[in-house]
C-alpha positions in Angstrom: -30.9 -20.9 104.1 -28.3 -21.9 107.1 -25.6 -19.7 108.3 -22.6 -22.1 108.9 -22.2 -20.9 112.4 -20.8 -22.8 115.4 -22.1 -22.9 119.2 -20.7 -20.7 121.9 -20.9 -21.2 125.5 -19.5 -20.7 128.5 -18.0 -24.8 128.6 -17.2 -24.3 125.1 -14.1 -22.5 125.0 -10.9 -24.0 123.5 -7.2 -22.6 123.5 -7.7 -20.9 120.3 -10.3 -19.2 121.5 -9.1 -18.2 124.5 -7.7 -14.8 122.9 -11.2 -13.4 122.7 -12.9 -14.9 126.2 -12.9 -12.2 127.7 -16.8 -13.0 129.2 -16.2 -16.6 129.5 -13.4 -15.0 132.0 -15.9 -13.1 133.8 -18.5 -15.8 134.0 -16.3 -18.4 135.2 -16.2 -16.3 138.3 -19.5 -14.5 138.3 -21.3 -18.5 138.8 -19.0 -19.3 141.2 -19.1 -16.0 143.3 -22.2 -13.9 142.7 -22.9 -10.5 143.8 -25.6 -9.5 145.6 -28.8 -9.0 145.0 -29.5 -6.2 142.4 -32.9 -5.0 142.3 -33.8 -4.4 138.4 -34.5 -1.1 137.3 -37.9 0.3 136.8 -39.1 -0.7 132.8 -38.8 1.6 130.2 -41.8 2.9 129.6 -43.2 2.3 125.4 -40.8 4.5 123.1 -37.3 3.5 121.2 -37.5 -0.2 123.3 -38.5 -3.1 121.0 -42.3 -3.6 121.7 -43.4 -6.7 124.0 -45.3 -8.4 120.8 -42.3 -8.1 118.7 -40.1 -11.4 118.1 -36.0 -11.6 119.4 -34.6 -13.8 117.8 -31.2 -15.4 119.2 -28.8 -16.9 117.0 -26.2 -19.4 119.2 -28.1 -21.7 121.9 -25.1 -22.5 123.9 -24.9 -21.4 127.9 -25.1 -17.5 127.0 -27.4 -17.9 123.6 -29.7 -19.8 126.1 -29.5 -16.9 129.0 -30.3 -14.2 126.8 -33.4 -15.9 125.2 -34.4 -16.2 128.9 -34.1 -13.3 129.6 -36.4 -11.6 126.7 -38.6 -14.5 126.7 -39.4 -13.6 130.8 -39.5 -10.3 129.6 -42.8 -10.9 127.5 -41.2 -11.2 123.7 -41.7 -14.0 121.7 -38.6 -15.7 121.0 -36.9 -18.1 118.3 -33.9 -19.9 118.8 -31.4 -20.8 115.8 -28.0 -23.3 115.6 -26.6 -24.7 112.1 -26.2 -28.0 114.3 -29.3 -29.9 113.5 -31.0 -30.2 116.9 -29.5 -28.1 118.9 -32.4 -25.2 118.7 -35.1 -27.7 120.0 -32.5 -29.0 122.4 -32.7 -25.6 123.8 -35.8 -24.9 124.0 -36.2 -27.8 126.1 -33.4 -27.2 128.4 -35.1 -23.5 128.3 -38.5 -25.3 129.5 -36.3 -26.9 132.1 -35.3 -24.3 133.6 -39.0 -22.0 133.9 -40.1 -25.5 135.9 -37.2 -25.2 137.8 -38.3 -21.0 138.7 -41.8 -22.0 139.0 -40.7 -24.6 141.3 -38.7 -22.3 143.5 -41.7 -19.3 143.5 -39.9 -17.0 141.2 -42.3 -17.3 138.0 -46.0 -18.4 138.3 -47.2 -21.5 136.6 -49.6 -19.0 134.1 -46.4 -17.2 133.2 -44.6 -20.5 132.6 -47.2 -21.6 130.1 -47.7 -18.2 128.5 -43.5 -17.8 127.8 -43.5 -21.6 126.9 -46.0 -21.3 124.6 -44.1 -17.9 123.2 -40.7 -20.1 122.5 -39.6 -21.3 119.2 -36.8 -23.5 117.6 -36.2 -22.1 113.9 -35.0 -25.1 112.0 -33.9 -22.5 109.0 -32.3 -18.9 109.4 -35.1 -17.6 107.4 -38.1 -17.9 110.2 -36.2 -15.3 111.8 -37.2 -13.0 108.9 -40.2 -10.8 111.7 -38.0 -10.9 113.9 -37.4 -7.0 115.1 -33.9 -8.0 117.3 -31.4 -10.6 116.8 -28.9 -11.4 119.1 -26.2 -13.5 118.2 -23.9 -15.6 120.8 -21.8 -18.0 118.2 -18.0 -18.8 118.6 -15.7 -15.9 119.0 -14.6 -15.5 115.2 -14.7 -12.6 113.2 -15.5 -14.4 109.6 -17.8 -16.7 111.1 -20.0 -13.5 112.4 -19.3 -11.6 109.1 -21.2 -14.6 107.4 -23.7 -15.1 110.1 -25.1 -11.1 109.8 -24.4 -11.2 106.2 -27.0 -13.9 105.6 -29.2 -12.6 108.2 -29.1 -9.2 106.4 -30.7 -11.4 103.5 -33.4 -12.4 105.4 -34.6 -10.0 108.0 -36.1 -6.4 107.5 -34.2 -3.2 107.5 -35.0 -1.9 110.6 -34.2 -5.2 112.3 -31.5 -4.5 114.4 -28.6 -6.5 114.4 -26.8 -7.3 117.4 -23.8 -9.2 118.6 -22.9 -11.2 122.1 -19.1 -10.5 121.6 -16.7 -10.1 124.9 -14.0 -8.6 122.8 -14.0 -8.8 118.8 -14.4 -5.1 117.4 -18.1 -4.6 116.5 -17.2 -2.4 114.2 -15.2 -5.4 112.4 -17.9 -7.7 112.2 -20.3 -5.1 111.0 -18.1 -4.2 108.4 -19.2 -6.0 105.5 -22.4 -5.5 106.2 -25.0 -3.2 103.7 -26.5 -1.3 106.6 -23.8 -1.4 109.5 -25.6 1.8 111.2 -28.2 -0.9 112.4 -25.6 -3.0 114.1 -24.8 -2.7 117.8 -22.8 -5.2 120.7 -24.7 -6.1 123.1 -22.4 -7.6 125.6 -24.4 -9.9 128.7 -22.1 -11.4 131.4 -22.5 -14.7 132.5 -25.0 -15.9 133.5 -27.2 -13.8 131.9 -30.6 -14.0 133.7 -28.9 -13.3 137.0 -26.2 -10.7 136.2 -27.3 -7.1 136.0 -24.9 -5.7 133.6 -25.0 -5.3 129.8 -22.9 -3.7 127.7 -24.2 -1.2 124.8 -21.3 -1.3 122.5 -21.3 1.6 119.4 -19.3 0.7 116.3 -18.1 3.1 114.4 -21.3 3.2 112.0 -24.0 2.1 114.9 -26.7 4.6 114.2 -27.3 6.4 117.8 -31.1 5.7 117.5 -30.0 2.4 117.3 -27.9 2.3 120.3 -30.5 4.1 121.9 -33.2 1.6 121.4 -30.9 -1.5 121.8 -30.0 0.2 125.3 -34.0 0.7 126.0 -34.9 -2.6 125.4 -32.3 -4.4 127.8 -33.7 -1.6 130.3 -37.0 -3.0 130.3 -35.6 -6.2 130.3 -34.7 -5.5 133.5 -31.0 -5.4 133.0 -28.4 -2.4 133.8 -27.4 -1.1 130.4 -24.1 1.2 130.3 -23.2 2.7 127.0 -19.6 2.0 125.6 -17.7 3.0 122.2 -16.0 0.4 120.6 -12.6 -0.1 122.2 -10.5 -3.1 122.7 -12.1 -5.1 126.0 -14.9 -2.7 125.7 -15.4 -1.0 129.7 -15.3 -4.4 132.2 -12.2 -6.1 130.4 -10.0 -3.0 129.6 -10.4 -1.2 133.0 -10.3 -4.6 135.0 -6.6 -5.5 133.5 -4.8 -4.2 136.7 -6.5 -6.4 139.1 -4.4 -9.1 137.8 -1.4 -7.4 136.7 -0.5 -5.4 139.6 -0.8 -8.8 142.0 1.4 -10.9 139.4 4.0 -7.8 139.5 3.9 -7.7 143.0 5.0 -11.2 143.4 7.3 -11.2 140.7 9.3 -8.5 142.6 8.9 -11.5 145.4 7.1 -9.0 147.8 4.5 -11.2 148.7 3.2 -14.5 147.5 -0.4 -15.3 145.8 -2.2 -16.4 149.3 -1.2 -13.3 150.8 -1.7 -11.3 147.7 -5.2 -12.5 147.4 -6.1 -12.1 151.2 -4.6 -8.5 150.7 -7.0 -7.3 148.5 -10.2 -9.3 149.9 -9.6 -8.6 152.9 -7.8 -5.2 152.7 -9.4 -4.2 149.5 -13.0 -5.4 149.8 -13.0 -7.5 146.3 -14.9 -10.4 146.3 -12.2 -12.8 145.0 -7.9 -11.9 145.2 -6.7 -12.1 141.5 -4.7 -15.5 142.0 -7.2 -17.5 143.3 -9.9 -15.8 140.4 -7.6 -16.5 137.7 -7.0 -20.5 138.8 -10.8 -20.7 138.5 -11.3 -18.4 135.2 -8.0 -20.9 133.5 -4.9 -19.6 133.4 -4.6 -19.6 129.4 -7.9 -17.6 129.3 -7.0 -14.8 131.2 -3.0 -14.9 130.4 -4.5 -14.7 126.3 -7.3 -12.1 127.0 -4.5 -10.1 129.1 -2.3 -9.9 126.0 -5.1 -9.9 123.1 -5.9 -6.5 124.7 -2.1 -5.4 125.1 -1.9 -6.5 121.0 -5.3 -4.5 120.3 -3.5 -1.4 122.2 -0.7 -1.7 120.2 1.5 -3.2 123.6 1.1 0.1 125.9 2.7 -0.7 128.7 -0.2 -0.7 130.9 -1.6 -3.6 129.8 1.8 -5.7 129.7 1.5 -9.4 130.2 2.9 -11.1 133.0 6.4 -13.8 132.3 5.3 -15.7 135.3 1.7 -16.3 134.6 3.2 -17.3 130.6 5.5 -19.4 132.4 2.7 -21.3 134.3 0.6 -22.1 131.2 3.8 -22.8 129.6 4.3 -25.5 132.3 0.5 -26.8 131.7 -0.5 -25.3 135.1 -4.0 -24.0 134.1 -5.7 -23.7 137.2 -8.9 -26.1 138.8 -9.7 -27.5 135.0 -6.3 -28.8 135.6 -5.8 -29.6 139.1 -2.9 -27.4 139.8 -2.5 -23.2 139.0 -1.0 -21.2 141.4 -2.2 -23.0 143.9 -3.3 -27.2 144.2 -6.7 -28.9 143.7 -5.9 -32.5 143.9 -8.5 -34.4 146.2 -6.7 -33.8 149.3 -4.3 -31.4 148.7 -3.4 -28.6 150.9 -4.0 -24.9 149.8 -1.6 -22.5 151.7 -2.8 -19.8 153.6 -1.4 -16.4 153.5 1.4 -14.8 156.0 0.5 -13.4 159.2 2.2 -12.2 161.9 2.0 -13.8 165.4 0.8 -12.0 168.2 2.6 -8.9 169.0 2.2 -6.5 172.0 0.1 -3.1 171.4 1.0 0.4 172.2 -0.9 1.7 174.6 -0.9 5.3 173.1 -0.1 6.9 169.9 0.2 10.3 167.9 -1.2 11.4 165.3 1.0 13.8 163.2 -1.1 15.8 160.5 -4.0 14.3 158.6 -4.2 10.5 157.7 -6.3 11.4 154.8 -8.1 8.0 153.6 -6.5 6.7 157.0 -8.2 9.3 158.9 -10.7 6.5 160.4 -8.0 4.4 162.2 -7.7 7.2 164.6 -11.3 6.3 166.1 -10.4 2.9 166.0 -8.0 3.2 168.1 -9.5 5.1 170.8 -12.4 2.2 170.1 -9.9 -0.5 171.3 -8.5 1.9 174.1 -5.6 3.1 172.6 -4.9 7.0 173.9 -4.6 9.2 170.8 -2.4 12.4 171.0 -3.4 14.7 167.9 -0.8 17.1 166.5 -1.4 19.3 163.6 2.3 19.5 162.6 2.9 17.0 160.6 3.0 15.2 156.7 0.5 12.4 158.0 1.6 9.7 160.0 1.2 8.0 163.4 4.1 7.6 165.8 4.3 5.0 168.5 5.9 5.7 172.0 9.5 4.2 170.5 9.4 6.8 167.9 8.2 4.5 164.8 6.4 6.4 161.9 3.5 4.2 160.7 2.5 6.0 157.4 0.1 5.1 154.2 2.0 3.9 151.2 2.4 6.7 148.6 4.2 4.7 146.1 7.8 5.4 147.8 9.5 2.1 149.0 9.6 2.4 153.0 13.7 2.8 152.6 13.1 5.5 150.5 11.5 7.4 153.3 15.2 8.7 155.2 14.6 7.1 158.2 15.0 3.8 159.9 11.8 3.8 161.9 8.9 3.8 159.0 6.8 1.5 158.4 4.2 1.3 155.4 0.6 0.5 155.9 -1.5 -0.3 152.8 -4.8 1.4 151.6 -8.3 -0.4 152.6 -11.3 0.2 151.2 -12.9 0.6 154.7 -10.6 0.4 157.8 -13.4 -0.4 160.2 -14.7 -3.7 157.9 -11.3 -4.5 156.7 -10.3 -7.8 158.4 -6.5 -7.9 157.2 -3.9 -4.9 157.3 -0.7 -5.0 155.3 2.6 -3.7 156.4 5.9 -3.0 154.4 9.5 -2.0 156.3 12.8 -1.6 155.3 14.8 -5.1 155.7 17.3 -3.8 158.6 13.9 -2.6 160.9 14.6 -3.2 164.2 12.1 -6.5 164.8 10.9 -4.4 168.1 9.7 -1.5 165.9 7.8 -3.4 163.4 6.5 -5.4 165.9 4.6 -2.7 167.8 3.0 -1.3 164.4 1.6 -4.9 163.9 0.4 -5.1 167.6 -1.2 -2.0 166.9 -3.4 -3.2 164.6 -3.8 -6.5 166.3 -6.1 -4.5 168.8 -8.0 -3.4 166.2 -9.2 -7.3 165.3 -7.3 -7.3 162.6 -4.7 -9.8 160.6 -1.5 -8.6 159.2 0.5 -9.7 157.1 4.2 -8.3 156.5 5.0 -8.2 152.7 8.6 -6.8 151.1 9.5 -3.5 150.9 8.0 -2.8 147.6 6.7 0.6 146.0 2.8 0.9 146.1 2.4 -1.9 148.3 -0.6 -3.8 147.2 -4.2 -2.6 147.5 -3.0 1.4 146.9 -0.9 0.3 143.6 -4.0 -1.8 142.4 -6.5 1.2 143.3 -4.9 3.4 141.9 -4.1 1.9 138.1 -8.0 1.0 137.9 -8.5 4.8 138.2 -6.0 5.7 135.8 -7.4 3.5 133.3 -10.9 4.2 134.1 -10.4 7.7 133.7 -8.8 7.9 130.6 -11.5 5.6 129.0 -13.8 8.3 130.0 -11.3 11.2 128.6 -11.0 9.5 125.5 -15.1 9.2 124.9 -15.3 5.9 125.7 -18.0 6.1 127.9 -19.2 8.6 130.5 -18.2 8.5 134.7 -21.1 7.1 135.3 -21.5 4.7 133.2 -17.5 3.2 134.0 -18.1 3.4 137.3 -21.2 1.5 137.3 -19.5 -0.9 135.1 -17.0 -2.0 137.7 -19.5 -2.8 140.3 -21.5 -5.0 138.6 -19.6 -6.2 135.9 -17.1 -7.5 138.1 -18.1 -7.0 141.6 -15.6 -4.3 142.9 -16.3 -2.8 146.1 -16.9 0.8 144.3 -16.1 2.2 140.7 -12.7 2.9 140.3 -13.7 7.1 139.7 -15.8 6.7 143.0 -12.9 5.2 145.0 -10.2 7.4 143.4 -12.6 10.4 144.6 -12.8 9.2 147.9 -9.2 8.8 148.5 -8.2 11.9 146.8 -7.2 12.4 142.8 -4.2 14.0 144.0 -2.9 11.3 146.2 -3.4 9.0 143.7 -1.5 10.6 141.2 1.4 11.5 143.7 1.6 7.4 143.9 1.7 6.7 140.2 4.6 9.3 139.6 6.6 7.7 142.4 5.7 4.8 140.8 6.8 6.3 137.3 9.9 7.2 139.3 10.7 3.3 140.0 9.5 2.2 137.1 9.8 4.5 134.3 8.7 2.4 131.6 5.2 4.7 131.0 3.1 1.8 132.7 2.3 3.7 135.5 2.5 7.5 134.3 -0.7 8.9 135.1 -2.9 9.9 132.6 -4.0 13.5 131.3 -7.5 12.4 132.8 -6.5 11.5 136.4 -3.8 15.0 136.2 -6.9 16.8 135.2 -9.1 15.6 138.2 -6.3 16.0 140.5 -6.0 20.0 139.3 -10.0 20.2 139.5 -9.5 19.0 143.1 -7.1 21.4 144.7 -8.7 24.2 142.8 -11.8 23.4 143.7 -11.2 22.5 147.6 -8.0 25.2 148.0 -5.9 22.3 149.7 -3.5 20.0 148.3 -4.5 16.4 149.5 -1.2 14.8 149.1 
């Protein structure tokens, strides 16, 4: 028996596949910008995990299929590889053997372990050769009919106790399992590419998945040294659902003319602590892939405004500027092309002293930084939380309102930073008619701390703050809808896309009330429903107030 399947690997994505290619979107970025090494968690004791002597089969021998096979193989399982294309499985075995050889050369695998692993690795010419597998993981083309046909064929071959798993990145796990005789033994195992290096695996339960099946799958990938997170079958699962604002808010700031792509990227990298900016990242991913994934999630959520795609990105795709693969996206990549840098303010004189009025909230660490830079700081308990310069200029952490709405000509807003001490750049905004000397004093103050300073247009919520607020809102919504636990959401975003902190953890450090008020302000300026804080985030704000007895706004 031969299932008609198509190989899917990170280099095999076509335009028609891009609407469901979010795993590829993540993989291309992560393969170039890997996060810090993560120590594997201790292996699960014998019990629910698939036993080491049982066979793990992988269907599909592209980049992802080979990576998953390598993980199971190195963990000690016999592994069988199957591909419908003649000779592909044998080629994959040869490629995996070469990978193991390189691991030995690098001192990351002992020669004896390599020999044992090669002895457990086999190519399957027919689907029937997977009959004794305890776990079958599919990594074929992201096409629902193809996957359903494959698993229907597998059910005729394997035992009723075999766990069947799909590595789909965005197709419905429930839909893939819909035609199975025993859908309860079906689960999603979404690995991130390259699977041998990246720790995160999303364990996705479909509507009919038995809890014992999900537990067995979870325990198995954990025993392989991975960090699994559980989630329900929802569009985009965890990472691809919650990550949308990272791209969308940057695009909106650009569309409003508040800042150029290079400056927005620099703000999110150097102030927000993200590893890459959204414009350079989407150029790496491919604008067509990223835009199609965003559109797919938006359509899956019935055009929910929180997921609305960007017209500017659509025009970029229509123009054929797809990023690095075409030589031009948001930035040029042709040989000799000069990439634009962020707008950075020229040197300005710093004030000798400042007055801090009230509590600066998440920007409170700035007080110590000012003092360390030799700037005299006078504290005043009365005030709504701002930094006053000698000429009366008021520096305020953005609260979602534009500077002109603050009712004073001397207001200068500064953006949120993940860590003000480590931030290499601070972003400022002010009303258009602010006196140049007032803005220069604010620039000089942050330059005295060794920071680069970018001044952007007077846009509500600025860059980092509105991005973090929207990430937190979608994360809280996912938790409250039972998609995953708060711990798993934060773990997924830290390990899946290398965020400096989980969105819920970040919101708690900023203050849920502050985040809610920022979103409410944005909602007043953009009353589409996109920025209206969800019930989950609002509930956390009320709980925070009840617990602390104070308003953190």
